[in-house]
Chimera marker file (.cmm) of the C-alpha trace (Angstrom):
<marker_set name="trace">
<marker id="1" x="-44.667" y="-42.201" z="-28.408" r="1" g="1" b="0" radius="0.5"/>
<marker id="2" x="-43.511" y="-43.472" z="-25.114" r="1" g="1" b="0" radius="0.5"/>
<marker id="3" x="-46.378" y="-45.059" z="-23.618" r="1" g="1" b="0" radius="0.5"/>
<marker id="4" x="-47.338" y="-47.766" z="-20.808" r="1" g="1" b="0" radius="0.5"/>
<marker id="5" x="-47.042" y="-50.577" z="-23.293" r="1" g="1" b="0" radius="0.5"/>
<marker id="6" x="-50.771" y="-51.898" z="-23.024" r="1" g="1" b="0" radius="0.5"/>
<marker id="7" x="-53.030" y="-53.402" z="-26.005" r="1" g="1" b="0" radius="0.5"/>
<marker id="8" x="-56.329" y="-52.850" z="-24.294" r="1" g="1" b="0" radius="0.5"/>
<marker id="9" x="-58.372" y="-49.655" z="-24.127" r="1" g="1" b="0" radius="0.5"/>
<marker id="10" x="-57.375" y="-46.040" z="-25.115" r="1" g="1" b="0" radius="0.5"/>
<marker id="11" x="-53.806" y="-47.183" z="-24.531" r="1" g="1" b="0" radius="0.5"/>
<marker id="12" x="-53.788" y="-49.971" z="-27.234" r="1" g="1" b="0" radius="0.5"/>
<marker id="13" x="-55.985" y="-47.806" z="-29.296" r="1" g="1" b="0" radius="0.5"/>
<marker id="14" x="-53.444" y="-44.725" z="-29.359" r="1" g="1" b="0" radius="0.5"/>
<marker id="15" x="-50.490" y="-46.973" z="-29.932" r="1" g="1" b="0" radius="0.5"/>
<marker id="16" x="-52.316" y="-48.498" z="-32.816" r="1" g="1" b="0" radius="0.5"/>
<marker id="17" x="-53.237" y="-44.973" z="-34.144" r="1" g="1" b="0" radius="0.5"/>
<marker id="18" x="-49.639" y="-43.827" z="-33.979" r="1" g="1" b="0" radius="0.5"/>
<marker id="19" x="-48.695" y="-47.038" z="-35.969" r="1" g="1" b="0" radius="0.5"/>
<marker id="20" x="-51.282" y="-46.439" z="-38.452" r="1" g="1" b="0" radius="0.5"/>
<marker id="21" x="-49.952" y="-43.020" z="-39.130" r="1" g="1" b="0" radius="0.5"/>
<marker id="22" x="-46.195" y="-44.241" z="-39.631" r="1" g="1" b="0" radius="0.5"/>
<marker id="23" x="-45.129" y="-43.323" z="-36.090" r="1" g="1" b="0" radius="0.5"/>
<marker id="24" x="-43.132" y="-45.272" z="-33.768" r="1" g="1" b="0" radius="0.5"/>
<marker id="25" x="-44.068" y="-46.538" z="-30.205" r="1" g="1" b="0" radius="0.5"/>
<marker id="26" x="-41.986" y="-47.487" z="-27.459" r="1" g="1" b="0" radius="0.5"/>
<marker id="27" x="-43.698" y="-49.582" z="-24.801" r="1" g="1" b="0" radius="0.5"/>
<marker id="28" x="-42.837" y="-49.762" z="-21.011" r="1" g="1" b="0" radius="0.5"/>
<marker id="29" x="-44.760" y="-52.433" z="-19.288" r="1" g="1" b="0" radius="0.5"/>
<marker id="30" x="-43.875" y="-54.338" z="-16.050" r="1" g="1" b="0" radius="0.5"/>
<marker id="31" x="-43.050" y="-57.947" z="-16.263" r="1" g="1" b="0" radius="0.5"/>
<marker id="32" x="-46.343" y="-59.023" z="-14.455" r="1" g="1" b="0" radius="0.5"/>
<marker id="33" x="-48.287" y="-57.345" z="-17.274" r="1" g="1" b="0" radius="0.5"/>
<marker id="34" x="-46.066" y="-58.593" z="-20.236" r="1" g="1" b="0" radius="0.5"/>
<marker id="35" x="-48.457" y="-61.212" z="-21.021" r="1" g="1" b="0" radius="0.5"/>
<marker id="36" x="-50.263" y="-62.061" z="-24.465" r="1" g="1" b="0" radius="0.5"/>
<marker id="37" x="-53.598" y="-60.252" z="-24.771" r="1" g="1" b="0" radius="0.5"/>
<marker id="38" x="-52.330" y="-57.332" z="-22.335" r="1" g="1" b="0" radius="0.5"/>
<marker id="39" x="-49.140" y="-56.261" z="-24.017" r="1" g="1" b="0" radius="0.5"/>
<marker id="40" x="-48.997" y="-54.199" z="-27.349" r="1" g="1" b="0" radius="0.5"/>
<marker id="41" x="-46.758" y="-56.781" z="-28.927" r="1" g="1" b="0" radius="0.5"/>
<marker id="42" x="-46.078" y="-54.468" z="-31.868" r="1" g="1" b="0" radius="0.5"/>
<marker id="43" x="-43.987" y="-51.994" z="-30.074" r="1" g="1" b="0" radius="0.5"/>
<marker id="44" x="-41.186" y="-50.676" z="-31.884" r="1" g="1" b="0" radius="0.5"/>
<marker id="45" x="-39.362" y="-51.204" z="-28.707" r="1" g="1" b="0" radius="0.5"/>
<marker id="46" x="-40.608" y="-52.852" z="-25.575" r="1" g="1" b="0" radius="0.5"/>
<marker id="47" x="-39.131" y="-52.221" z="-22.140" r="1" g="1" b="0" radius="0.5"/>
<marker id="48" x="-40.187" y="-54.451" z="-19.433" r="1" g="1" b="0" radius="0.5"/>
<marker id="49" x="-39.290" y="-53.383" z="-15.937" r="1" g="1" b="0" radius="0.5"/>
<marker id="50" x="-39.437" y="-55.250" z="-12.656" r="1" g="1" b="0" radius="0.5"/>
<marker id="51" x="-42.423" y="-53.456" z="-11.494" r="1" g="1" b="0" radius="0.5"/>
<marker id="52" x="-44.653" y="-50.471" z="-11.576" r="1" g="1" b="0" radius="0.5"/>
<marker id="53" x="-42.234" y="-48.130" z="-9.697" r="1" g="1" b="0" radius="0.5"/>
<marker id="54" x="-39.483" y="-49.000" z="-12.332" r="1" g="1" b="0" radius="0.5"/>
<marker id="55" x="-41.794" y="-48.503" z="-15.128" r="1" g="1" b="0" radius="0.5"/>
<marker id="56" x="-42.834" y="-44.738" z="-14.047" r="1" g="1" b="0" radius="0.5"/>
<marker id="57" x="-39.058" y="-44.091" z="-13.577" r="1" g="1" b="0" radius="0.5"/>
<marker id="58" x="-38.137" y="-45.289" z="-17.063" r="1" g="1" b="0" radius="0.5"/>
<marker id="59" x="-40.999" y="-43.436" z="-18.617" r="1" g="1" b="0" radius="0.5"/>
<marker id="60" x="-40.308" y="-40.339" z="-17.002" r="1" g="1" b="0" radius="0.5"/>
<marker id="61" x="-36.773" y="-40.146" z="-17.646" r="1" g="1" b="0" radius="0.5"/>
<marker id="62" x="-37.263" y="-41.054" z="-21.510" r="1" g="1" b="0" radius="0.5"/>
<marker id="63" x="-40.184" y="-38.533" z="-21.860" r="1" g="1" b="0" radius="0.5"/>
<marker id="64" x="-40.110" y="-34.973" z="-23.203" r="1" g="1" b="0" radius="0.5"/>
<marker id="65" x="-43.658" y="-34.152" z="-22.219" r="1" g="1" b="0" radius="0.5"/>
<marker id="66" x="-46.624" y="-35.765" z="-20.636" r="1" g="1" b="0" radius="0.5"/>
<marker id="67" x="-49.956" y="-36.208" z="-21.967" r="1" g="1" b="0" radius="0.5"/>
<marker id="68" x="-52.750" y="-37.794" z="-19.482" r="1" g="1" b="0" radius="0.5"/>
<marker id="69" x="-55.673" y="-39.028" z="-21.630" r="1" g="1" b="0" radius="0.5"/>
<marker id="70" x="-58.808" y="-40.202" z="-19.760" r="1" g="1" b="0" radius="0.5"/>
<marker id="71" x="-58.194" y="-43.138" z="-17.777" r="1" g="1" b="0" radius="0.5"/>
<marker id="72" x="-58.518" y="-44.859" z="-14.656" r="1" g="1" b="0" radius="0.5"/>
<marker id="73" x="-56.743" y="-45.023" z="-11.157" r="1" g="1" b="0" radius="0.5"/>
<marker id="74" x="-53.235" y="-45.784" z="-12.560" r="1" g="1" b="0" radius="0.5"/>
<marker id="75" x="-53.577" y="-42.742" z="-14.988" r="1" g="1" b="0" radius="0.5"/>
<marker id="76" x="-54.829" y="-40.524" z="-11.884" r="1" g="1" b="0" radius="0.5"/>
<marker id="77" x="-51.929" y="-41.752" z="-9.925" r="1" g="1" b="0" radius="0.5"/>
<marker id="78" x="-49.196" y="-41.354" z="-12.573" r="1" g="1" b="0" radius="0.5"/>
<marker id="79" x="-50.625" y="-37.606" z="-13.651" r="1" g="1" b="0" radius="0.5"/>
<marker id="80" x="-50.350" y="-36.410" z="-10.027" r="1" g="1" b="0" radius="0.5"/>
<marker id="81" x="-46.975" y="-37.904" z="-9.611" r="1" g="1" b="0" radius="0.5"/>
<marker id="82" x="-45.540" y="-36.046" z="-12.556" r="1" g="1" b="0" radius="0.5"/>
<marker id="83" x="-47.248" y="-32.815" z="-11.582" r="1" g="1" b="0" radius="0.5"/>
<marker id="84" x="-45.642" y="-33.253" z="-7.903" r="1" g="1" b="0" radius="0.5"/>
<marker id="85" x="-42.411" y="-34.053" z="-9.472" r="1" g="1" b="0" radius="0.5"/>
<marker id="86" x="-42.716" y="-30.889" z="-11.552" r="1" g="1" b="0" radius="0.5"/>
<marker id="87" x="-43.643" y="-29.111" z="-8.322" r="1" g="1" b="0" radius="0.5"/>
<marker id="88" x="-40.625" y="-30.209" z="-6.539" r="1" g="1" b="0" radius="0.5"/>
<marker id="89" x="-38.163" y="-29.428" z="-9.570" r="1" g="1" b="0" radius="0.5"/>
<marker id="90" x="-37.549" y="-32.882" z="-10.729" r="1" g="1" b="0" radius="0.5"/>
<marker id="91" x="-38.263" y="-31.788" z="-14.283" r="1" g="1" b="0" radius="0.5"/>
<marker id="92" x="-39.598" y="-28.782" z="-16.058" r="1" g="1" b="0" radius="0.5"/>
<marker id="93" x="-41.410" y="-30.748" z="-18.906" r="1" g="1" b="0" radius="0.5"/>
<marker id="94" x="-44.958" y="-30.040" z="-20.267" r="1" g="1" b="0" radius="0.5"/>
<marker id="95" x="-47.708" y="-31.891" z="-18.332" r="1" g="1" b="0" radius="0.5"/>
<marker id="96" x="-51.016" y="-31.747" z="-20.535" r="1" g="1" b="0" radius="0.5"/>
<marker id="97" x="-54.446" y="-32.755" z="-19.359" r="1" g="1" b="0" radius="0.5"/>
<marker id="98" x="-56.686" y="-33.998" z="-22.373" r="1" g="1" b="0" radius="0.5"/>
<marker id="99" x="-59.974" y="-32.811" z="-21.068" r="1" g="1" b="0" radius="0.5"/>
<marker id="100" x="-61.793" y="-34.811" z="-23.770" r="1" g="1" b="0" radius="0.5"/>
<marker id="101" x="-65.696" y="-34.196" z="-23.300" r="1" g="1" b="0" radius="0.5"/>
<marker id="102" x="-64.937" y="-32.681" z="-19.622" r="1" g="1" b="0" radius="0.5"/>
<marker id="103" x="-63.272" y="-35.888" z="-18.349" r="1" g="1" b="0" radius="0.5"/>
<marker id="104" x="-60.965" y="-34.127" z="-15.937" r="1" g="1" b="0" radius="0.5"/>
<marker id="105" x="-63.674" y="-31.487" z="-14.770" r="1" g="1" b="0" radius="0.5"/>
<marker id="106" x="-64.093" y="-32.919" z="-11.130" r="1" g="1" b="0" radius="0.5"/>
<marker id="107" x="-60.314" y="-33.193" z="-10.944" r="1" g="1" b="0" radius="0.5"/>
<marker id="108" x="-59.866" y="-29.325" z="-11.657" r="1" g="1" b="0" radius="0.5"/>
<marker id="109" x="-62.706" y="-28.367" z="-9.479" r="1" g="1" b="0" radius="0.5"/>
<marker id="110" x="-60.427" y="-30.432" z="-6.645" r="1" g="1" b="0" radius="0.5"/>
<marker id="111" x="-57.583" y="-28.701" z="-7.646" r="1" g="1" b="0" radius="0.5"/>
<marker id="112" x="-59.367" y="-25.410" z="-7.451" r="1" g="1" b="0" radius="0.5"/>
<marker id="113" x="-60.426" y="-26.429" z="-3.798" r="1" g="1" b="0" radius="0.5"/>
<marker id="114" x="-56.493" y="-27.075" z="-3.205" r="1" g="1" b="0" radius="0.5"/>
<marker id="115" x="-56.117" y="-23.245" z="-4.055" r="1" g="1" b="0" radius="0.5"/>
<marker id="116" x="-58.633" y="-21.918" z="-2.390" r="1" g="1" b="0" radius="0.5"/>
<marker id="117" x="-58.265" y="-23.698" z="0.912" r="1" g="1" b="0" radius="0.5"/>
<marker id="118" x="-54.523" y="-22.897" z="0.501" r="1" g="1" b="0" radius="0.5"/>
<marker id="119" x="-53.058" y="-26.358" z="0.279" r="1" g="1" b="0" radius="0.5"/>
<marker id="120" x="-51.368" y="-25.222" z="-2.804" r="1" g="1" b="0" radius="0.5"/>
<marker id="121" x="-50.340" y="-21.873" z="-4.080" r="1" g="1" b="0" radius="0.5"/>
<marker id="122" x="-52.221" y="-20.421" z="-7.113" r="1" g="1" b="0" radius="0.5"/>
<marker id="123" x="-48.552" y="-20.501" z="-8.961" r="1" g="1" b="0" radius="0.5"/>
<marker id="124" x="-49.138" y="-24.214" z="-9.035" r="1" g="1" b="0" radius="0.5"/>
<marker id="125" x="-51.779" y="-24.011" z="-11.955" r="1" g="1" b="0" radius="0.5"/>
<marker id="126" x="-48.726" y="-23.365" z="-14.066" r="1" g="1" b="0" radius="0.5"/>
<marker id="127" x="-47.560" y="-26.827" z="-13.457" r="1" g="1" b="0" radius="0.5"/>
<marker id="128" x="-50.115" y="-28.438" z="-15.978" r="1" g="1" b="0" radius="0.5"/>
<marker id="129" x="-52.213" y="-27.362" z="-18.911" r="1" g="1" b="0" radius="0.5"/>
<marker id="130" x="-55.453" y="-28.454" z="-19.789" r="1" g="1" b="0" radius="0.5"/>
<marker id="131" x="-56.632" y="-29.029" z="-23.377" r="1" g="1" b="0" radius="0.5"/>
<marker id="132" x="-59.795" y="-30.221" z="-25.231" r="1" g="1" b="0" radius="0.5"/>
<marker id="133" x="-58.388" y="-32.179" z="-27.963" r="1" g="1" b="0" radius="0.5"/>
<marker id="134" x="-55.051" y="-33.765" z="-29.285" r="1" g="1" b="0" radius="0.5"/>
<marker id="135" x="-54.521" y="-30.962" z="-31.514" r="1" g="1" b="0" radius="0.5"/>
<marker id="136" x="-54.410" y="-28.445" z="-28.796" r="1" g="1" b="0" radius="0.5"/>
<marker id="137" x="-52.285" y="-31.001" z="-26.823" r="1" g="1" b="0" radius="0.5"/>
<marker id="138" x="-49.829" y="-31.042" z="-29.507" r="1" g="1" b="0" radius="0.5"/>
<marker id="139" x="-49.600" y="-27.290" z="-30.037" r="1" g="1" b="0" radius="0.5"/>
<marker id="140" x="-49.294" y="-26.760" z="-26.269" r="1" g="1" b="0" radius="0.5"/>
<marker id="141" x="-46.136" y="-28.865" z="-26.378" r="1" g="1" b="0" radius="0.5"/>
<marker id="142" x="-44.829" y="-26.934" z="-29.251" r="1" g="1" b="0" radius="0.5"/>
<marker id="143" x="-45.123" y="-23.783" z="-27.785" r="1" g="1" b="0" radius="0.5"/>
<marker id="144" x="-44.028" y="-24.682" z="-24.081" r="1" g="1" b="0" radius="0.5"/>
<marker id="145" x="-41.854" y="-22.229" z="-22.400" r="1" g="1" b="0" radius="0.5"/>
<marker id="146" x="-39.920" y="-23.794" z="-19.405" r="1" g="1" b="0" radius="0.5"/>
<marker id="147" x="-40.540" y="-21.657" z="-16.177" r="1" g="1" b="0" radius="0.5"/>
<marker id="148" x="-39.060" y="-21.261" z="-12.704" r="1" g="1" b="0" radius="0.5"/>
<marker id="149" x="-41.050" y="-20.766" z="-9.647" r="1" g="1" b="0" radius="0.5"/>
<marker id="150" x="-40.428" y="-17.960" z="-7.021" r="1" g="1" b="0" radius="0.5"/>
<marker id="151" x="-40.272" y="-20.617" z="-4.366" r="1" g="1" b="0" radius="0.5"/>
<marker id="152" x="-39.075" y="-24.126" z="-4.297" r="1" g="1" b="0" radius="0.5"/>
<marker id="153" x="-41.922" y="-25.724" z="-2.494" r="1" g="1" b="0" radius="0.5"/>
<marker id="154" x="-44.918" y="-23.992" z="-3.769" r="1" g="1" b="0" radius="0.5"/>
<marker id="155" x="-47.186" y="-24.040" z="-0.646" r="1" g="1" b="0" radius="0.5"/>
<marker id="156" x="-48.234" y="-21.634" z="1.821" r="1" g="1" b="0" radius="0.5"/>
<marker id="157" x="-46.626" y="-23.452" z="4.832" r="1" g="1" b="0" radius="0.5"/>
<marker id="158" x="-44.396" y="-21.551" z="6.430" r="1" g="1" b="0" radius="0.5"/>
<marker id="159" x="-41.720" y="-23.293" z="8.982" r="1" g="1" b="0" radius="0.5"/>
<marker id="160" x="-40.722" y="-21.186" z="12.240" r="1" g="1" b="0" radius="0.5"/>
<marker id="161" x="-37.128" y="-21.029" z="12.812" r="1" g="1" b="0" radius="0.5"/>
<marker id="162" x="-35.799" y="-22.947" z="15.617" r="1" g="1" b="0" radius="0.5"/>
<link id1="1" id2="2" r="1" g="1" b="0" radius="0.2"/>
<link id1="2" id2="3" r="1" g="1" b="0" radius="0.2"/>
<link id1="3" id2="4" r="1" g="1" b="0" radius="0.2"/>
<link id1="4" id2="5" r="1" g="1" b="0" radius="0.2"/>
<link id1="5" id2="6" r="1" g="1" b="0" radius="0.2"/>
<link id1="6" id2="7" r="1" g="1" b="0" radius="0.2"/>
<link id1="7" id2="8" r="1" g="1" b="0" radius="0.2"/>
<link id1="8" id2="9" r="1" g="1" b="0" radius="0.2"/>
<link id1="9" id2="10" r="1" g="1" b="0" radius="0.2"/>
<link id1="10" id2="11" r="1" g="1" b="0" radius="0.2"/>
<link id1="11" id2="12" r="1" g="1" b="0" radius="0.2"/>
<link id1="12" id2="13" r="1" g="1" b="0" radius="0.2"/>
<link id1="13" id2="14" r="1" g="1" b="0" radius="0.2"/>
<link id1="14" id2="15" r="1" g="1" b="0" radius="0.2"/>
<link id1="15" id2="16" r="1" g="1" b="0" radius="0.2"/>
<link id1="16" id2="17" r="1" g="1" b="0" radius="0.2"/>
<link id1="17" id2="18" r="1" g="1" b="0" radius="0.2"/>
<link id1="18" id2="19" r="1" g="1" b="0" radius="0.2"/>
<link id1="19" id2="20" r="1" g="1" b="0" radius="0.2"/>
<link id1="20" id2="21" r="1" g="1" b="0" radius="0.2"/>
<link id1="21" id2="22" r="1" g="1" b="0" radius="0.2"/>
<link id1="22" id2="23" r="1" g="1" b="0" radius="0.2"/>
<link id1="23" id2="24" r="1" g="1" b="0" radius="0.2"/>
<link id1="24" id2="25" r="1" g="1" b="0" radius="0.2"/>
<link id1="25" id2="26" r="1" g="1" b="0" radius="0.2"/>
<link id1="26" id2="27" r="1" g="1" b="0" radius="0.2"/>
<link id1="27" id2="28" r="1" g="1" b="0" radius="0.2"/>
<link id1="28" id2="29" r="1" g="1" b="0" radius="0.2"/>
<link id1="29" id2="30" r="1" g="1" b="0" radius="0.2"/>
<link id1="30" id2="31" r="1" g="1" b="0" radius="0.2"/>
<link id1="31" id2="32" r="1" g="1" b="0" radius="0.2"/>
<link id1="32" id2="33" r="1" g="1" b="0" radius="0.2"/>
<link id1="33" id2="34" r="1" g="1" b="0" radius="0.2"/>
<link id1="34" id2="35" r="1" g="1" b="0" radius="0.2"/>
<link id1="35" id2="36" r="1" g="1" b="0" radius="0.2"/>
<link id1="36" id2="37" r="1" g="1" b="0" radius="0.2"/>
<link id1="37" id2="38" r="1" g="1" b="0" radius="0.2"/>
<link id1="38" id2="39" r="1" g="1" b="0" radius="0.2"/>
<link id1="39" id2="40" r="1" g="1" b="0" radius="0.2"/>
<link id1="40" id2="41" r="1" g="1" b="0" radius="0.2"/>
<link id1="41" id2="42" r="1" g="1" b="0" radius="0.2"/>
<link id1="42" id2="43" r="1" g="1" b="0" radius="0.2"/>
<link id1="43" id2="44" r="1" g="1" b="0" radius="0.2"/>
<link id1="44" id2="45" r="1" g="1" b="0" radius="0.2"/>
<link id1="45" id2="46" r="1" g="1" b="0" radius="0.2"/>
<link id1="46" id2="47" r="1" g="1" b="0" radius="0.2"/>
<link id1="47" id2="48" r="1" g="1" b="0" radius="0.2"/>
<link id1="48" id2="49" r="1" g="1" b="0" radius="0.2"/>
<link id1="49" id2="50" r="1" g="1" b="0" radius="0.2"/>
<link id1="50" id2="51" r="1" g="1" b="0" radius="0.2"/>
<link id1="51" id2="52" r="1" g="1" b="0" radius="0.2"/>
<link id1="52" id2="53" r="1" g="1" b="0" radius="0.2"/>
<link id1="53" id2="54" r="1" g="1" b="0" radius="0.2"/>
<link id1="54" id2="55" r="1" g="1" b="0" radius="0.2"/>
<link id1="55" id2="56" r="1" g="1" b="0" radius="0.2"/>
<link id1="56" id2="57" r="1" g="1" b="0" radius="0.2"/>
<link id1="57" id2="58" r="1" g="1" b="0" radius="0.2"/>
<link id1="58" id2="59" r="1" g="1" b="0" radius="0.2"/>
<link id1="59" id2="60" r="1" g="1" b="0" radius="0.2"/>
<link id1="60" id2="61" r="1" g="1" b="0" radius="0.2"/>
<link id1="61" id2="62" r="1" g="1" b="0" radius="0.2"/>
<link id1="62" id2="63" r="1" g="1" b="0" radius="0.2"/>
<link id1="63" id2="64" r="1" g="1" b="0" radius="0.2"/>
<link id1="64" id2="65" r="1" g="1" b="0" radius="0.2"/>
<link id1="65" id2="66" r="1" g="1" b="0" radius="0.2"/>
<link id1="66" id2="67" r="1" g="1" b="0" radius="0.2"/>
<link id1="67" id2="68" r="1" g="1" b="0" radius="0.2"/>
<link id1="68" id2="69" r="1" g="1" b="0" radius="0.2"/>
<link id1="69" id2="70" r="1" g="1" b="0" radius="0.2"/>
<link id1="70" id2="71" r="1" g="1" b="0" radius="0.2"/>
<link id1="71" id2="72" r="1" g="1" b="0" radius="0.2"/>
<link id1="72" id2="73" r="1" g="1" b="0" radius="0.2"/>
<link id1="73" id2="74" r="1" g="1" b="0" radius="0.2"/>
<link id1="74" id2="75" r="1" g="1" b="0" radius="0.2"/>
<link id1="75" id2="76" r="1" g="1" b="0" radius="0.2"/>
<link id1="76" id2="77" r="1" g="1" b="0" radius="0.2"/>
<link id1="77" id2="78" r="1" g="1" b="0" radius="0.2"/>
<link id1="78" id2="79" r="1" g="1" b="0" radius="0.2"/>
<link id1="79" id2="80" r="1" g="1" b="0" radius="0.2"/>
<link id1="80" id2="81" r="1" g="1" b="0" radius="0.2"/>
<link id1="81" id2="82" r="1" g="1" b="0" radius="0.2"/>
<link id1="82" id2="83" r="1" g="1" b="0" radius="0.2"/>
<link id1="83" id2="84" r="1" g="1" b="0" radius="0.2"/>
<link id1="84" id2="85" r="1" g="1" b="0" radius="0.2"/>
<link id1="85" id2="86" r="1" g="1" b="0" radius="0.2"/>
<link id1="86" id2="87" r="1" g="1" b="0" radius="0.2"/>
<link id1="87" id2="88" r="1" g="1" b="0" radius="0.2"/>
<link id1="88" id2="89" r="1" g="1" b="0" radius="0.2"/>
<link id1="89" id2="90" r="1" g="1" b="0" radius="0.2"/>
<link id1="90" id2="91" r="1" g="1" b="0" radius="0.2"/>
<link id1="91" id2="92" r="1" g="1" b="0" radius="0.2"/>
<link id1="92" id2="93" r="1" g="1" b="0" radius="0.2"/>
<link id1="93" id2="94" r="1" g="1" b="0" radius="0.2"/>
<link id1="94" id2="95" r="1" g="1" b="0" radius="0.2"/>
<link id1="95" id2="96" r="1" g="1" b="0" radius="0.2"/>
<link id1="96" id2="97" r="1" g="1" b="0" radius="0.2"/>
<link id1="97" id2="98" r="1" g="1" b="0" radius="0.2"/>
<link id1="98" id2="99" r="1" g="1" b="0" radius="0.2"/>
<link id1="99" id2="100" r="1" g="1" b="0" radius="0.2"/>
<link id1="100" id2="101" r="1" g="1" b="0" radius="0.2"/>
<link id1="101" id2="102" r="1" g="1" b="0" radius="0.2"/>
<link id1="102" id2="103" r="1" g="1" b="0" radius="0.2"/>
<link id1="103" id2="104" r="1" g="1" b="0" radius="0.2"/>
<link id1="104" id2="105" r="1" g="1" b="0" radius="0.2"/>
<link id1="105" id2="106" r="1" g="1" b="0" radius="0.2"/>
<link id1="106" id2="107" r="1" g="1" b="0" radius="0.2"/>
<link id1="107" id2="108" r="1" g="1" b="0" radius="0.2"/>
<link id1="108" id2="109" r="1" g="1" b="0" radius="0.2"/>
<link id1="109" id2="110" r="1" g="1" b="0" radius="0.2"/>
<link id1="110" id2="111" r="1" g="1" b="0" radius="0.2"/>
<link id1="111" id2="112" r="1" g="1" b="0" radius="0.2"/>
<link id1="112" id2="113" r="1" g="1" b="0" radius="0.2"/>
<link id1="113" id2="114" r="1" g="1" b="0" radius="0.2"/>
<link id1="114" id2="115" r="1" g="1" b="0" radius="0.2"/>
<link id1="115" id2="116" r="1" g="1" b="0" radius="0.2"/>
<link id1="116" id2="117" r="1" g="1" b="0" radius="0.2"/>
<link id1="117" id2="118" r="1" g="1" b="0" radius="0.2"/>
<link id1="118" id2="119" r="1" g="1" b="0" radius="0.2"/>
<link id1="119" id2="120" r="1" g="1" b="0" radius="0.2"/>
<link id1="120" id2="121" r="1" g="1" b="0" radius="0.2"/>
<link id1="121" id2="122" r="1" g="1" b="0" radius="0.2"/>
<link id1="122" id2="123" r="1" g="1" b="0" radius="0.2"/>
<link id1="123" id2="124" r="1" g="1" b="0" radius="0.2"/>
<link id1="124" id2="125" r="1" g="1" b="0" radius="0.2"/>
<link id1="125" id2="126" r="1" g="1" b="0" radius="0.2"/>
<link id1="126" id2="127" r="1" g="1" b="0" radius="0.2"/>
<link id1="127" id2="128" r="1" g="1" b="0" radius="0.2"/>
<link id1="128" id2="129" r="1" g="1" b="0" radius="0.2"/>
<link id1="129" id2="130" r="1" g="1" b="0" radius="0.2"/>
<link id1="130" id2="131" r="1" g="1" b="0" radius="0.2"/>
<link id1="131" id2="132" r="1" g="1" b="0" radius="0.2"/>
<link id1="132" id2="133" r="1" g="1" b="0" radius="0.2"/>
<link id1="133" id2="134" r="1" g="1" b="0" radius="0.2"/>
<link id1="134" id2="135" r="1" g="1" b="0" radius="0.2"/>
<link id1="135" id2="136" r="1" g="1" b="0" radius="0.2"/>
<link id1="136" id2="137" r="1" g="1" b="0" radius="0.2"/>
<link id1="137" id2="138" r="1" g="1" b="0" radius="0.2"/>
<link id1="138" id2="139" r="1" g="1" b="0" radius="0.2"/>
<link id1="139" id2="140" r="1" g="1" b="0" radius="0.2"/>
<link id1="140" id2="141" r="1" g="1" b="0" radius="0.2"/>
<link id1="141" id2="142" r="1" g="1" b="0" radius="0.2"/>
<link id1="142" id2="143" r="1" g="1" b="0" radius="0.2"/>
<link id1="143" id2="144" r="1" g="1" b="0" radius="0.2"/>
<link id1="144" id2="145" r="1" g="1" b="0" radius="0.2"/>
<link id1="145" id2="146" r="1" g="1" b="0" radius="0.2"/>
<link id1="146" id2="147" r="1" g="1" b="0" radius="0.2"/>
<link id1="147" id2="148" r="1" g="1" b="0" radius="0.2"/>
<link id1="148" id2="149" r="1" g="1" b="0" radius="0.2"/>
<link id1="149" id2="150" r="1" g="1" b="0" radius="0.2"/>
<link id1="150" id2="151" r="1" g="1" b="0" radius="0.2"/>
<link id1="151" id2="152" r="1" g="1" b="0" radius="0.2"/>
<link id1="152" id2="153" r="1" g="1" b="0" radius="0.2"/>
<link id1="153" id2="154" r="1" g="1" b="0" radius="0.2"/>
<link id1="154" id2="155" r="1" g="1" b="0" radius="0.2"/>
<link id1="155" id2="156" r="1" g="1" b="0" radius="0.2"/>
<link id1="156" id2="157" r="1" g="1" b="0" radius="0.2"/>
<link id1="157" id2="158" r="1" g="1" b="0" radius="0.2"/>
<link id1="158" id2="159" r="1" g="1" b="0" radius="0.2"/>
<link id1="159" id2="160" r="1" g="1" b="0" radius="0.2"/>
<link id1="160" id2="161" r="1" g="1" b="0" radius="0.2"/>
<link id1="161" id2="162" r="1" g="1" b="0" radius="0.2"/>
</marker_set>
């Protein structure tokens, strides 16, 4: 598992669970957070980056898939960026929202508003998958089929020719 390298909260609990089940974890953490009590020091490999932008770039390039667990501002920012990068064709990897106990329901309602008000095409629903538990997330990744969109930008905005 490649993850944000943190010890605290769901991030640390997930890393510990992977280790408890004989898995390996690679942490990617900015140097400002690479301090005892914050960093998961038991990583099999720890990559320390200069800042958050470099951290995300390292995680993006090394990941085969993305699973967003419930989280805070950082999780939201990261998952929206990875969806946007997929929309723009920078990757075609699975993006999974783990909607534990309906955590992402309000975000999904906002996404529906994007589609209803035509800020995004309904095809953009294919950029991510929503699942309810870890088993479904792993199955979704196992059965993922990359796809190509008809139009690069996936918006309803039309530019007039000059």
